[in-house]
Each structure stands twice: as C-alpha cells, then as structure tokens.
Phi, psi and omega in degrees: 000137177289145177251149179289156176299149185256004187284342184239142179294335177233145181267137179289159177302316181298314181293320179297317179295322179297319178299315181298310185290328178291325182281342187299136174245101182297150175296155184236344183291135185249139175238143173259117184231160177298140177303326178298338183251013190264005181299128179086351180276163182255126184291131185276322181225152180297147181248135183242137181286136177259010179206166175277146172230120354292157183288340180210162175302133179215169185269142176273348188224155162288134180172223183225129174276131186219172164265125184303326182295336180280352188239019186294336181289336183085358177220031184295139174249117186235137174293143179269113188269341183195167180234126187235096173286163174301138180091358179242152180255125181276171175271160176306140182272120179283149177303142177080013178232168176231157176239127172292129187220150185237151188314128178092349180286150180291140176289127180289149176305138180100330177279144179228010178201160173234135176252123182297149188297336179294342180258015184232153173240112185270137172250199181294313183224013181214166179222140174264122182265103182266056182193148175250089186289156172265151177305134180092354184296130178059029177246128170273125182277149176303132180076010182298324179270307183225137177251152178306134178089357182278140171291125181250332179221133183269149173300143181089002177283130172275111193288132176238182186305315183292328177293319180293322177297320179295317178299317180294327183294340177252013172085019181277105181279337178227160178221144174275122181232157175284147181299158180293145176287138180258120186235138173249139176231143170207169191225142182240148178135115180293346179280350185282136180226146179272143174307140185101339176264155178292142183265107181283166178301131179084356182267160175223154176283143185277080180290329183299329180297319181290321179295311184292322177299315180296320179294321177299320177294317180300324183267011172067031180272151164274116186230153174242127179259109180274003174072207182270120182265134180304148181285074175214150180297318183296316181293321180293317179297318180298318180293320178298316180298315181296316183293322184295326184293335189242359189225159177272330187217138175243130178238130174239161175230123181094157175078018182257012173271194186243026178285166183295335181263006179260107190257358184295313183301305179296330180292314179292322177299323180287331183257355182183241179207154186210145168247128175260117185252144165253111184268136179282068182215158179214122358282168177134260177069288182282133176211136179245138179222132181191201178220146176244125184293148172258088186297126183086353178235163180282144172082191182212160176263138175292152178230133172230125178252117181267155174294164185272332179300134191299318179289319177300318180297314181295313184294317179293326174299310185296323185275329186242307184292319180306303180295325178295315179298315179298320178295320176298326178289346180103007180289140177273324181255109183243002182280133179284154176280142175230163179231143173274118187226161182276130175277123174256043180208168177249137173227082194280345185253115179283150177242151179286350178255157174290128186253146176236102189262135179280126186221161180235142177282128180263177187292340180267008176086010175257191183239132170257151183255138174293136188291338182240112187257022181294157184286351178253004186269082184293337178300334180295331181280339177274318177295320187279161175260351181170197187242132169272125179268104183254114182300157179301140176076015186243135171265165179231129175251151177304132182099344177294151175267128183236162176271129186233126177255109179289143178301328182301333178265359184249334190262007178209000000 
C-alpha cells in the first residue's frame, strides 16, 4: 500500500486522493447481462457497432418524397403514386410522381428529397409542391449517426440511460459488465441510537447509517450493513474479520480519532494495516485508509474510516470514497463535474485548510451560502445544491467566480 508523504503535518486533498486512486485494484470478474438490466453497471469491454444507424436513408419529416428536379418550379403538381409509413418499404419512385411518406420511413429508390407536408397542398390523388427542394433535403443518410465498425461505448463506462439506448440502437441485447462491488459498512459509538428507539441522555440518532446505505444503493454496490458495533476492541476486530472475508471494501463511520474509546485504529492494525490521515480540508480532516487481511484467503479488503460528524462524513465520502469506489468498480472517469459560478456572498475569513462550503443556486444564476457551515449541520446539505471548493488561504467577495460541485453529480 502506498503511504502519504510525511513532509507535511496535514495531507492535501489532491495528495490524499492520489494515494487512494493509485492503490485501487479494480474488480475483474465479468458478467454478461441483458442490456435492459445494465443501468448503473460498468462496461467491461468496448462495444463496436455491427450495423449502420440509421440502416438506410429515411425521412426526418412527414411529407412527400420527390425527385428535386421535378419540383424546380416551386409549384409542381405531382400525382401521388404510393404511401410509405415507417417500417414499410416503398416501390421505386417514377419520374414526375411523389410518394406520401412518414417520419422514419425509408426513402424509396429514385427519390432524392423530402418536402415537409406544411409546404404541400394535397388533393385526392395529387399534391402541389410549393417549394423547390435541394437534393438531400430532410433525408437522414444511412450511417449518419453510427457506421459499421465504429466504437460506440468504451470499457470502463458507467452505463446510464443514454448508453443503454445507444447499445439498443445497434441491436445489443446483452452487455459484458464487471461484477458489482461488494461493500461492508458499520458504525461505532455507544452514543448511537436508531430512529424509533428512545433517545437516552448523551445519545444521538445514527444519521450516517441512512446516508451511507443510500449512497451504496446509488452507486450500485452489493453491500452488507453490520449496523452499530459496540465500542470495544474485540467487537470491532470480529466485525472487521467477518467483513473482510466477503467484501472488497469496508467503510466505517466514527471511531477514527486516537482517543481511548476509539477502537477502529487498533482493530485495523491488528487485522491488517492502516494509515491515519489528517486532511487539510474543512469539514472532514480525519480519514483512515488501510487494508484488512482475509485470513486463510487470498488478498485483503480495503478499509476506509470516515469521521463521525454527519457533514464531515458525507463530504469526505463524496470527495474520497466516491472516486475510490468508482475506480474499484472499474470506471475510467472518476472525476466529478464542476461549474464556474458567481458567488453572491462574502467569505471574508480565509482558512489554512481547503474549504467545502454548502451553497444553493439562486434565481439569478449565482450562489447563496448557507449561514451555518459547521460539520454537524446536516440541514446545510439538504438546503444546498452542492459544494463550493474554496482553496486554502482564500477569501471570497461577492461577484467572485468560484468552483462549484453540484450534489447531483456527486451522490450517484
């Protein structure tokens, strides 16, 4: 396992992410599944089209297929020789005639243009073409979208609706995908209580469990939730051993500091190896990364320990676990999309750490800031539309352009 550089007391966000992505070992097992069931899966091998799309010249409009030379006057009256709905093959078009044709229908041999019906006056058995079309007008050519032999989907693509539509358009009924990533999650802290249970003095409801479970579902993982593990070294070690045997990645929330009641670090050290990082970021900062041995089995399961504060846990997941998880799934592109947007707020006090501020897009296309940016203020993540990435040592004045990561591109 790669270790972070030791020259700085805190690790930068960029350096920490580089360590994670360099260490990632993507899954390799391939499954052949129906294209209809492939949403969210990662494509194992590149896909090549075995046909042209469209397969033949067809019309983009409802109208009349004609020979352009027959309509040069702009008022040509042509007998209608045939009617061609989509899915039907027409007869060759004789000179001096027109064919009634509907969107998507194949262009009959002999026709070289389509005149939209709005430019025509139809009679009982003839049509007046009030337009002088050019050859090729309103015709989609065979292979205009996709040609035989073209790469249409790259290996490592995380398949979405548009990818599945493209695969279907070239007749791919099945797709080779990498198997789902197997993830274990558990939570530490005797203060944690589940909703529905009475809240004792000093206890809090375990919101992180609901967030992480939802994120595992969003990212298409097969996951096991081991729930709340008692605050003891023995219980933590037992859960780690059990989780490592059946999973590729173990994620915990809480217990990653170095207090006497924080047992995650010694437990992972006893079962494998761990790096405890202080990340130069706000919120977040503590992050643990390591491996848990599979005793009696080959290899090890990766381990990531998130902080316990709910906003810190979410933000560190989105910035570190999300790209790491995607890389383990076999994705080639794991970088989130960002937008350069106008700040409609003031942030006058610079911090020595890189800050991730919860903000909302306003009606004028700028960003408003949530007034309370604490690491425990989970309401900021519901109110906000995403995160402003504010570099260390930088203030923000109203009107400045900032980098903005929308939640919509981070949580799935």
